[in-house]
RODO-2510 file (C-alpha; in nm, 4 decimals, decimal comma):
residues 151
     n   res          X          Y          Z
     1     x    11,0443     8,6808    11,6323
     2     x    11,2067     8,8230    11,3185
     3     x    11,0908     9,1432    11,1588
     4     x    11,2309     9,0452    10,8177
     5     x    11,0714     8,7604    10,6286
     6     x    10,9999     8,5923    10,3021
     7     x    10,6910     8,3979    10,1962
     8     x    10,6082     8,2114     9,8759
     9     x    10,3146     8,0474     9,7074
    10     x    10,2863     7,8523     9,3827
    11     x     9,9788     7,8129     9,1633
    12     x     9,9318     7,5784     8,8706
    13     x     9,7651     7,7486     8,5772
    14     x     9,6043     7,5981     8,2698
    15     x     9,6584     7,8988     8,0439
    16     x     9,9769     7,9804     7,8559
    17     x    10,2662     8,0868     8,0779
    18     x    10,3619     8,3486     7,8170
    19     x    10,0141     8,5031     7,8121
    20     x     9,9881     8,5051     8,1916
    21     x    10,3309     8,6679     8,2255
    22     x    10,2404     8,9273     7,9626
    23     x     9,9450     9,0485     8,1710
    24     x    10,1725     9,1522     8,4583
    25     x    10,4649     9,2414     8,2322
    26     x    10,2918     9,4937     8,0094
    27     x     9,9109     9,4746     8,0248
    28     x     9,8216     9,5236     8,3924
    29     x     9,5593     9,7792     8,2881
    30     x     9,3423     9,4809     8,1828
    31     x     9,3331     9,3283     8,5319
    32     x     9,0443     9,5456     8,6633
    33     x     8,8337     9,4170     8,3701
    34     x     8,9168     9,0561     8,4618
    35     x     8,8388     9,0767     8,8342
    36     x     8,6626     9,4085     8,9045
    37     x     8,5350     9,2940     9,2440
    38     x     8,8988     9,2609     9,3618
    39     x     9,0889     9,5226     9,1584
    40     x     8,9035     9,8517     9,1051
    41     x     9,1710    10,0266     8,9056
    42     x     9,5373    10,0606     8,8162
    43     x     9,6803    10,3940     8,7090
    44     x    10,0254    10,4845     8,5821
    45     x    10,1763    10,7743     8,7795
    46     x    10,5216    10,7718     8,6180
    47     x    10,6532    10,5961     8,3102
    48     x    10,4315    10,3465     8,1299
    49     x    10,2799     9,9998     8,1595
    50     x    10,5977     9,8058     8,0851
    51     x    10,9189     9,9876     8,1728
    52     x    11,1203     9,9226     8,4906
    53     x    11,1010    10,2284     8,7115
    54     x    10,7399    10,2964     8,6161
    55     x    10,5110    10,3762     8,9084
    56     x    10,1533    10,2473     8,9291
    57     x     9,8777    10,2904     9,1838
    58     x     9,6536     9,9897     9,2466
    59     x     9,3085    10,0264     9,4071
    60     x     9,1754     9,6970     9,5386
    61     x     8,9463     9,5331     9,7930
    62     x     9,1033     9,3120    10,0585
    63     x     8,9031     9,1636    10,3454
    64     x     8,6049     9,3746    10,2328
    65     x     8,8064     9,6962    10,2763
    66     x     8,9108     9,9329     9,9988
    67     x     9,2881     9,9737     9,9920
    68     x     9,5463    10,1237     9,7621
    69     x     9,9146    10,0830     9,7021
    70     x    10,1674    10,2685     9,4922
    71     x    10,4392    10,0438     9,3553
    72     x    10,7261    10,0588     9,1146
    73     x    10,8368     9,7957     8,8687
    74     x    11,1846     9,7367     9,0047
    75     x    11,3009     9,4759     8,7544
    76     x    11,1874     9,2690     8,4577
    77     x    11,3654     8,9496     8,3535
    78     x    11,2263     8,8380     8,0178
    79     x    11,4312     8,5172     8,0053
    80     x    11,2984     8,3911     8,3402
    81     x    10,9546     8,5564     8,3022
    82     x    10,9999     8,7473     8,6281
    83     x    10,8653     9,0863     8,7354
    84     x    10,9704     9,2463     9,0651
    85     x    10,7430     9,5070     9,2238
    86     x    10,8455     9,7290     9,5153
    87     x    10,5843     9,9058     9,7305
    88     x    10,6460    10,2786     9,7700
    89     x    10,3408    10,3845     9,9717
    90     x     9,9861    10,2884    10,0590
    91     x     9,7951    10,0725    10,3030
    92     x    10,0644     9,8033    10,3105
    93     x    10,3123    10,0545    10,4534
    94     x    10,0976    10,0892    10,7664
    95     x    10,2352     9,7507    10,8737
    96     x    10,5494     9,6902    10,6682
    97     x    10,8633     9,9018    10,6395
    98     x    10,9443     9,7317    10,3091
    99     x    10,7384     9,5062    10,0861
   100     x    10,8586     9,3567     9,7612
   101     x    10,6648     9,1057     9,5515
   102     x    10,8184     8,8925     9,2814
   103     x    10,6152     8,7170     9,0149
   104     x    10,7756     8,4323     8,8236
   105     x    10,5898     8,2356     8,5582
   106     x    10,7229     7,9183     8,3996
   107     x    10,5836     7,6787     8,1416
   108     x    10,4585     7,3459     8,2736
   109     x    10,2968     7,1022     8,0330
   110     x    10,0283     7,2864     7,8360
   111     x     9,9922     7,5444     8,1128
   112     x    10,2270     7,6949     8,3619
   113     x    10,3358     7,7527     8,7167
   114     x    10,2974     8,0922     8,8821
   115     x    10,5189     8,1654     9,1803
   116     x    10,4607     8,4689     9,4006
   117     x    10,7343     8,5594     9,6479
   118     x    10,6979     8,8351     9,9045
   119     x    11,0009     8,9796    10,0830
   120     x    10,9062     9,2092    10,3682
   121     x    11,0121     9,3875    10,6835
   122     x    10,7496     9,4422    10,9517
   123     x    10,7241     9,7717    11,1369
   124     x    10,6593     9,5862    11,4646
   125     x    10,6942     9,2276    11,5833
   126     x    10,3201     9,1800    11,6371
   127     x    10,2416     9,2422    11,2678
   128     x    10,1318     8,9138    11,1074
   129     x    10,3104     8,7593    10,8112
   130     x    10,1599     8,8862    10,4832
   131     x     9,9558     8,5700    10,4207
   132     x     9,6442     8,7693    10,3263
   133     x     9,8384     8,9361    10,0446
   134     x     9,9604     8,6024     9,9122
   135     x     9,6057     8,4643     9,9314
   136     x     9,4901     8,7707     9,7386
   137     x     9,7595     8,7114     9,4728
   138     x     9,6391     8,3513     9,4399
   139     x     9,2744     8,4491     9,3860
   140     x     9,3651     8,7207     9,1339
   141     x     9,5973     8,4765     8,9545
   142     x     9,3178     8,2194     8,9321
   143     x     9,0799     8,4823     8,7922
   144     x     9,3364     8,5821     8,5284
   145     x     9,3993     8,2163     8,4402
   146     x     9,0266     8,1540     8,3952
   147     x     8,9943     8,4684     8,1819
   148     x     9,2848     8,3682     7,9576
   149     x     9,1334     8,0230     7,9040
   150     x     8,8142     8,1873     7,7705
   151     x     8,9993     8,4329     7,5443
***
């Protein structure tokens, strides 16, 4: 069994691809207001809300447990509406040596397509694939989509 892996999930959204991308690109501080039962808070530790290299700490609830993660915005690709996040520390690092998530948003009809990709390296072979994190990304993405449709 491989320790290094990659997993992906795609979600159709009804809201504007540009608006959805902008939330993760430069307005992540709004996410706790959109889905407070999942995301309790996001704080900037270094940099700002929209510059590569900035460091943010996310406090969230996963499987009814409070968790946190400190991540850096590794890269932003405006043309392809892609943001790459790299985990520095937190609960995820108890099971994964490295954990990178990539968000890509593209226009599709009147809405869009959200693609989450996770590249990871497990600390041990018996660590499960990060499916619960992808499922979490899907539910948060759906909450954001619903919020944007109301706005």
